[in-house]
C-alpha positions in Angstrom: -28.6 48.6 7.2 -26.3 51.2 8.7 -23.7 48.6 9.5 -23.6 47.4 5.9 -23.1 50.9 4.5 -20.1 51.5 6.6 -18.4 48.3 5.5 -19.3 48.9 1.9 -17.8 52.4 2.0 -14.7 51.1 3.7 -14.2 48.4 1.0 -14.6 51.0 -1.8 -12.1 53.4 -0.1 -9.5 50.6 0.4 -10.0 49.4 -3.1 -9.5 52.9 -4.6 -6.5 53.5 -2.4 -4.9 50.2 -3.5 -5.4 51.0 -7.2 -3.9 54.5 -6.8 -1.0 53.2 -4.8 -0.3 50.6 -7.5 -0.4 53.2 -10.3 1.8 55.6 -8.4 4.6 53.1 -7.5 4.7 51.3 -10.8 6.0 54.4 -12.7 8.4 55.4 -9.9 10.1 52.0 -9.8 11.1 52.2 -13.5 12.3 55.8 -13.1 14.3 55.1 -10.0 16.0 52.1 -11.7 17.6 54.4 -14.3 18.5 57.3 -12.0 21.6 57.2 -9.8 22.5 59.9 -7.3 26.2 60.4 -6.4 26.4 61.2 -2.7 29.3 62.7 -0.8 29.6 65.1 2.2 32.0 67.6 3.6 34.7 65.1 4.5 38.1 66.2 3.1 39.5 64.7 0.0 41.7 61.6 0.6 44.7 63.7 -0.5 44.1 65.7 2.7 43.9 62.7 5.0 41.5 59.9 6.0 38.1 60.8 7.4 35.6 58.1 8.3 32.8 60.2 6.8 34.2 59.4 3.3 32.9 55.9 3.8 29.4 57.2 3.3 30.2 58.5 -0.2 28.3 56.3 -2.7 26.4 55.8 -5.8 22.7 55.3 -4.9 21.5 52.8 -5.9 24.7 50.8 -6.1 23.3 48.1 -8.4 20.8 48.8 -11.1 19.3 46.7 -13.9 18.1 48.2 -17.2 17.0 47.0 -20.6 19.5 47.6 -23.3 19.0 51.1 -24.8 17.5 52.6 -21.6 19.6 55.6 -20.5 21.0 55.7 -17.0 21.3 59.2 -15.5 24.0 59.9 -12.9 23.4 63.0 -10.9 25.9 64.8 -8.7 23.6 67.1 -6.6 24.5 70.7 -6.1 24.9 69.9 -2.4 27.9 67.7 -3.1 31.3 69.0 -2.0 33.6 67.1 -4.4 33.9 66.2 -8.1 33.4 62.6 -9.2 33.5 60.3 -12.2 31.5 57.4 -13.5 34.0 55.1 -15.1 33.6 51.4 -16.1 36.1 48.8 -15.0 37.2 45.8 -17.1 39.5 43.0 -16.0 42.6 42.9 -18.1 44.3 39.9 -16.4 43.3 36.2 -16.4 40.8 35.3 -13.7 43.5 33.3 -11.9 46.1 36.0 -12.0 47.0 37.7 -8.7 47.0 40.6 -8.3 44.0 41.3 -10.4 44.6 44.0 -13.1 41.8 46.3 -14.2 41.5 48.9 -17.0 39.3 51.9 -16.4 37.2 53.8 -18.9 37.4 51.6 -22.0 33.6 51.5 -22.4 32.3 54.6 -20.6 33.7 57.5 -18.6 31.8 60.6 -17.6 34.8 62.7 -17.2 34.9 65.0 -14.2 31.4 65.7 -12.8 31.2 68.8 -10.6 28.5 69.2 -8.0 25.2 70.0 -9.9 26.4 68.1 -13.1 24.5 65.2 -14.8 25.9 62.4 -16.9 23.7 60.2 -19.1 25.0 56.8 -20.0 23.6 55.4 -23.3 23.3 51.6 -22.6 22.4 51.0 -26.3 26.1 50.7 -27.0 26.6 48.0 -24.3 26.1 44.3 -24.9 23.9 42.5 -22.4 25.9 41.8 -19.2 27.2 43.2 -16.0 29.4 46.4 -15.9 31.3 47.4 -12.8 31.9 51.1 -12.4 33.6 53.4 -9.9 34.7 57.0 -9.3 38.3 57.3 -10.4 38.9 59.9 -7.8 37.3 57.9 -4.9 37.7 54.2 -5.9 35.8 53.0 -2.8 32.7 54.5 -4.5 31.6 51.7 -6.9 28.6 50.0 -8.3 27.3 47.7 -11.1 24.9 48.1 -14.0 23.2 45.0 -15.4 22.1 45.4 -19.0 19.4 42.9 -20.1 
C-alpha cells in the first residue's frame, strides 16, 4: 500500500509539472518570436578601426517568422554602446547581375535607434514573404523576417 501511494504521488506531481511547463512555454514562444534584441558591446565603431568584438554585434534572434499584421519589436537595450538602425534590403539588380545591387529602406527603416530605444515594425503593411534587414551603420548586423 505504501509503495503504491509513492508512485501515485509521483505520477500526479510529474503530470502537473508537465502541464504547467507546457502552459508557461507556449506563451513565451509566441512573444519571443516577435521580439528582437539588438546587441552590441564596447568595441569601438568601425570608423575608429577594426575590433574583433564587433563580430558579436547582432540582432537576436536573427531570423523570425510572424503572421501578417503581428508587430515585431526591436529593442536596443540601455546597456548598448552604439546607435543602430533596422533597415530592410531589396535587390535592385537582376539575379544574374554581378555585383549585386541593393536598395536600403524602401519598405521599413527605424531611423537611428539610440541605446534604450524601441522600434515597432507593423508587418500589416508587408505582403507575405521574406524580408532581409540590416543595420545601416554596421552592415554585418543582419537578419530576416518571414511574414506568413
